N, C-alpha and C positions, 0 to 999 in steps of 0.2 A: 514163660514164652508170650504166653495170650499179654499179660501185660504188656510185655515189652512188642509185641504186633500194635496192640491198641494205639501204646506212645508211639510207632513210628508212622501209623495210619494218621494219629492226631498232631504229629510235625509236618507230614507230608500235607496234609489241610491248612495246616496255618502258613508254610511256604509256600501253596499254591493261592490263597487269599492272599498274600505279600505280593507275590507277583502281578497276580493281577488286579493291586492296588497301586504298583508303580506304575502298571502298563496304561490302567483308565485316568489313572490321577496326577502322577507328575508326567507319563511321555507324551499321553494325549493333551494332559495340560487342561485339564478338566475344571482343574482347581484355579484355574487360570493364573498359575503362579509363573511359569511358561509365556504365556500371550503378556504376562504383565512387564517380563522384564523383557520381551521381543520390544512391546510398548515402549516403554520406557526409554531403551536404546534407538529406538527410531525417533521420539519428543526429542531426546538431545542432539543427534542427529541433524533435525530441523533445524532447533535454534540454531548450533554451531553453522549450520547453511546462512540463517539469517543476519544472525551478527557477525559472517564476514564477509556482509556488505561495508560495512562502516570500512573509514581510512581517507588517504587524501588521493585525488584521481583528475585525467585529463581525461574528457570527457568527449566523446563525438555522437552527435544526433545528426540521422538521418530518416529522411521521408522520403519515400517515393510510390506512388502512384502507377500501379500497375495497368487497372482496365475501368474503361469510362463504359457505364451502364446504360446512358439516354443520350438515342440519337442528335449529332451535335458536339456532344461532349469534349473538349480537347483536355488531353491530360497534362496539370497543372505539370510547372518544373518539380524539377529531386530539390529537396530541402536538405542544406548538410550546413553546420554550425561547430564549433570547437567551442569549449571552455575547460577552467581545472574548477574543481567541485571538492568540500571534504564533507562526509556522511559521520554524522556522528549521533551516536546510541543517546537519548536522552532521558530514554526510562527502560527497565527492566525489571517487570515483574515474575517473571518464568514464562508464564504464558499470555504475559504481552508484553511488545517492545517496539518502544518509538523511535522515528530515528528520521533524524531534519539533515536536509539537504542544506548547505547554501554555498553558492557561487562567488568566483572570484573571477570576474571579467576585463580582460585587460586591454583596450584600444590601442591596437595594429598602428595607426599611426602616430599616436603622443604618447604610446606607452602607460598612458595614466590607468589606473587599475579604478573598477565601482566593486561593490557587492551587492548581493542581490539574495534577500534569502529564498530559495527555491521551497520544491516542494518537500509536503510529509509525508511516511509513511509507517502507517500504524498494523505491527499482524498482531492476531488475538486467535490461539488456541480454540479450538470447536468452537466457533465463534457460532451465536443461533440467531442474531440480530443481525440482517445486511442493509446499510442504507443505501439503496437503488435511485438511481438518475432516473427523471419520469422528463427531463426536456425542460424549455423555460425556466431554466434559476430554479426547478424542482427537483426535492427526493423524497423520498417515505420507505418507510421502516418494511423489511420483508421477513417475517421470522419464520426460522426452519427447524424441524425436529430434531432434535439430539442426532438422533441415528442417523439423520443424513447429511451432517457434518463431522462425524466421526472421523477422528485421525484429520483430519484438515485442521490449514490457516486460513481466516480473511486476511485480505490485503487491502487496508481501507488508505486511499491516496487522498492527499488535501492539498489546498491551493496556497499560492504564495502568502493570500492572508488568511490559511489556518481554516476557511470554510470547504464542507467537504464540494470533492470532486467527484470519486467513483469507488467503489466497493466489490471485491467478489470473494468468493472462495474457491479453493485447490487442495491438493495433496503434494506434497516436497515429496519426491522420487532419487535415491541414491543408487548408483550401480557403479560398481567400482568409483570413482574419483570425481563421478558428474553428480553431482546435484542440484534441481530442479524444477520448481514450481511453476504449473500451469492455473489459469484461474479458466475458470465461464467465460461466458460473452457477456459482455460489459457495456452499458449506454454510461457515456461519459461526454461532458459538455466540447465545445471544440475547442483545439489546445490553442495555446497564445498565440502559435505562431500566426494562427491563422482566424481568429475570431475577431480580430480588426480587419481582418482584410476580406474575408468571404462571408456574403448573406445568402446562398443557396442552399443551405444545410445545415441543420438545427441540431444532431448528434453524431458523432464517434462511436459506432461500435467496436469493440475491439476484442480480442484472444491478448492476453500474456501471458509472455515465459521469462521467468530470471532462469537464467543460469549461473553458476557459480563457475570460476575458469581459475588459472595455478595465476594469471596474474589480476582477478580483480572481477567483473562481471558482468553477464550481457542482458539486457531487456530487448526481448523481440514481441514485434507488435504486428498483428495481422487484422488489418482496420476493414471495414466501411464506411463511408458518408451518407447517413441516412436523412432525408428529407421527411417532417412531418406535417399534416395538411392540418386547419385551420382546429381541430379536435384535440391534437396531438396525438395521434392515430400516424402508422407507420405508414406512407406513401409511396416511394420510390427509394432508390438507389444510385446515388450519380456516379461513385468510381469505389475502388478497391484501391487501398496500401499497403504497404510494406513499410515497418519501422526499423532500425536496430541501433540501438543506442549502447555504445560501447563504452566502458568502465573500465581505463588503465589506469593500476597503483602508479603511484610516482613517490617517494616520501623526500623528492629533492626539491617539489614545489614550497615556492614561497607564497602561504595563502597566510599570513600572521593578520592582512588588513580584514581578512574575511572570520579571524579568529575571535579579534579586538570585538569589530560587531558582533558579533554573538556571545562574548563572556557580557558586552554590557547591555544587551536586550535579550539576553536569556529569559529575566527574570519579567520580563513585561511581557515576551511571548507564553510565556507559561500561562499568565493570568490571559492570554487570549484565548488558548488550549482551553483551559478552564471552560471560559464562558461559552466556547461552540461545546463542550460536553455538554454543556448543562443544557444548552439549546438545542442538539440534537436526542438527547434524553429524555426531555420533558416535552415535545412534540413527534405526533406519528407522522406527520406532512413540514418539512422543511420549505421556505420558499424565499429569494433574495430581489430585492430591486434590483435594478441594473446598476441605478446609480440614485446616491442623495444629496443634494444641493451643487448636480453638474460635477462630482466625484464618483469614480468606482472606489468599491471597499478596499482595492487594497492601495489604491493611494492612498484614503485616506488615513490606514491604518499603517502604513509605511512614515507617514508623517507625524503620528504618534509617538513610530518607536524613535525615529531619530530624537525627539521631544526626552523620551525616557532618560536617555543618555546623559542626562542631566542629570544629578542628584534631587534639584529642586525643584526638580518638573513631573520628577517619575511619579510621585503618586497621583498627581493631577491626568497624568497621560495615560498612564493605567486604567482611570476611572472612568477616563473618557472613550478608550478602548471599548468599555463596557455597552457603554450608550451607543455607541456609533453601531456596532453590529444590530442592538436592538430597532435601531431607525433604518438596516436597511432589509430586517425582517419581513415580509407580508405576512398582513393581519387575518387570520382566517375568519369566512366569508361563517 
């Protein structure tokens, strides 16, 4: 009887320990297994939301100044334009995704089409190195601790010539069928729709939200137009602006001209991306000249891209593109 009682006591102790182990290790997730599973699920949802941006789209770009903040400032007319575009995944390494936008623009009067290699977006998981715009065609690296970017994705946006534009990090959220990513406040160069027309401010400051919809995705922007002083410091804000870019999927679009261009130049633009990656990695600060030999960078690189489409000129054009980028870099003092 005593032996039986001792065995029962030991069994109860063992069961108690097992119960305690289960509650503290498995149920509470202290071993990390449950947390890892949850983190893994969230990571995959994030990835699928990013990859969902690929496809053929009818795009509407809308920007509207809402508030003038300087005495006598007159709000500019709203800006709206439409285009057709495809977004292609050109790299997918799991925690790093590269997506290229290519526009096919139709002349409404003549019906003629032209192709514009558009912007590029790179997504990186838990990115501790953010390239921040500082004004005056200058960007600098900002380092973050791993804990500060845990569970987030950075979105680095590049200009049509693959030079840097802006970068920020934020977290994707998934509630039911809604998947959305929001950035922090981000400095960026003037948008193409304004930089040749306006000289009254130097920096667009923006917060971005990308939301996946049943029919495509939406890019919302909350912007303000910032004037810098001669030392590059914040001086005043001219106006607030809201942006709404709608991407509506349409697989009936004829984007063959854009596909042909991209197929014939993707190797050239890969070399250009690789060159920029080296420049950005090797320099804490990157600054660019506005023009070299009276040409802007995108004009020079687009011209070389056309040359690269001829097989006999491809190697020469690729080599010249790298030399051209070097020529636009401002040497450090």
